[in-house]
ROTORVEX-859864 format. One record per residue (C-alpha): x, y, z; residue in three letters. Coordinates in steps of 0.02 Angstrom, whole numbers, padded with zeros to 5 digits, always signed. Layout:
XYZAla ...
END
This chain:
+00000+00000+00000Met +00077+00165-00056Asp -00069+00280-00015Ser -00221+00291+00095Val -00385+00371+00044Phe -00463+00497+00161Val -00650+00529+00154Leu -00718+00695+00216His -00891+00770+00210His -00888+00959+00189Val -01036+01077+00188Arg -01038+01265+00184Thr -01136+01349+00322Asp -01184+01532+00302Asp -01152+01567+00486Glu -00993+01466+00517Tyr -00913+01439+00346Gly -00854+01265+00299Asp -00900+01122+00414Asp -00786+00973+00378Ala -00803+00800+00453Lys -00673+00663+00439Leu -00774+00509+00393Ile -00633+00382+00379Gly -00466+00325+00309Val -00469+00180+00185Tyr -00339+00069+00100Pro -00412+00096-00075Ser -00515+00220-00173Tyr -00647+00085-00196Glu -00665+00062-00008Ala -00687+00249+00017Ala -00813+00258-00126Ala -00910+00114-00047Ala -00925+00217+00113Ala -00997+00360+00010Val -01135+00242-00050Thr -01176+00189+00129Arg -01191+00362+00207Leu -01313+00472+00107Pro -01465+00401+00199Asp -01397+00456+00369Gln -01460+00614+00455Pro -01373+00772+00396Gly -01290+00687+00248Phe -01456+00672+00156Trp -01469+00862+00158Asp -01295+00881+00082His -01265+00729-00030Pro -01133+00816-00137Ser -01017+00855+00009Gly -00914+00695+00004Phe -00730+00713-00045Gln -00603+00574-00068Ile -00418+00622-00067Asp -00266+00510-00090Ala -00123+00535+00032Tyr +00044+00449-00006Pro +00118+00366+00148Leu +00282+00421+00229Asp +00268+00601+00168Gln +00236+00765+00256Asp +00075+00839+00190His +00081+01007+00279Trp +00263+01060+00283Ala +00251+01248+00255Glu +00201+01296+00433Gly +00056+01410+00479Phe +00015+01579+00551Val -00108+01629+00686Ser -00231+01770+00654Val -00285+01866+00807Leu -00457+01945+00815Ala -00460+02134+00834Leu -00540+02199+00992Glu -00675+02330+00972Glu 
END
């Protein structure tokens, strides 16, 4: 196995922006796609059936290597 397949469900909420849920990590694209076929009848998912995303992640690699910055809220 050279990669794993990560399944997320993402929906955009007007109040909070993107709401992402990690559904699972699978050994093949087919296994992740099978999960997509099992979930649309579950509460919440049926309202947002197009929110499923499958991404391949090669093993033994850094996938966020550029660091990050923190943004502080301005006080009023």
